[in-house]
N, C-alpha and C positions, 0 to 999 in steps of 0.2 A: 503493500499500502503504500509503503514510504517512493517507491522508486516511485510509482504511476502518478503519488503526488507530485511529486520534481522533472517529470516530463509533460502534466498540466500545463499548459499558455504554450509545448513546446511540437511535441509528438501524437499529443492527442489536443479537442477542446478544454478548456476548462473547466467549463458550461457540464463539458460529458464527466471528463475525471468529478466532477461533482455530486452530478446526481447520482453514478457510479455509487462513492460512496454514502450518501444521505437510503441508497437504497442495502443496500449489505450491511453496516450498521454495524463497522471493528468491534466498535469494546463500545458495547450494553456498558448499560449503570448497573454497576455490582459487579464488573470484574474490578480482577485483583490485575494489575500493571505491575511490571519497572521502567522507572522513569531512565533518563541518558545518565543524570548521576547516580544511580545505582539507591536510591531510595524507593518505599515499596509500598504505592493507595488504591486506593480498591474507587470508579470512575462513582460520580452522585450525583452528575449532570452531561444533561449533552448541548455540544455545541449546537445552538442548528447549521450559522456561519462559518463552522470550521471542527468540520465532523473528530478532524484526528486532532481534534486536541479537547478533550471535555476538561470537568471539574472533575478533579479526585482526592479525597482525603486522602493524605500523606499518615503511611503507618508507621514507618520504620528511618534508618537514618541506613546510609551510603550501610554499613556493614551490618543489615539485617536484625539491628536490634529493634524489641519493639518501642516506642515512643511511649512520656508518660505523657502525652498530650498529642493527640492532632490536630495537622492545621488544613486547614483549602488550603487547594491550591486550582486558579483558572488557570488550566495554558494560553486559551485561546489571550491570554491579556501580560501571559511572565511568561518572558522567549528567549531567554538564559534563566541560568542559577545562580546563587550566591560569587560563584567563582571568576563571574565571567560568560562561562561555557554555555553554547545550545540546549536547550531545553527542549527533551521531547520526550514519549510514549517512544521505550527501548524493545518491549515487548509484553504481551499476552502470556499473564502467568491462569495455572490452576487450579483452580480453588484447593485452599491447603497446604499452597508453595510457601515454604520459609512455613508450614506453625500459622500460617493466615486465614483464616473461613472466612469470607465476605458478607456472608447472615451475621456475623458478628457485629459486623462493627455500620451495615447498612442498615437503616430502619425503611 
């Protein structure tokens, strides 16, 4: 999906890529994801205009240690991490990855 997004407006019509992403639903609400900075979170809301950049509840730090307080991160507005590196969803994770069950965090 990241590659397809990179080719939007170059090899494929950007509007068609967006329609495809909206139809497929890449990261549904409740999906565990690993971010490019190593943190893990659960998708809590979609961004209708940027499906690859949903709202995330961050559950772990970079070492996969559970956080004592969770924070919400809107990837639509947050393009870089604290180090200035590009921030994006690296991987979707199965429920139970790193000992995390999304249903325990997302209601």
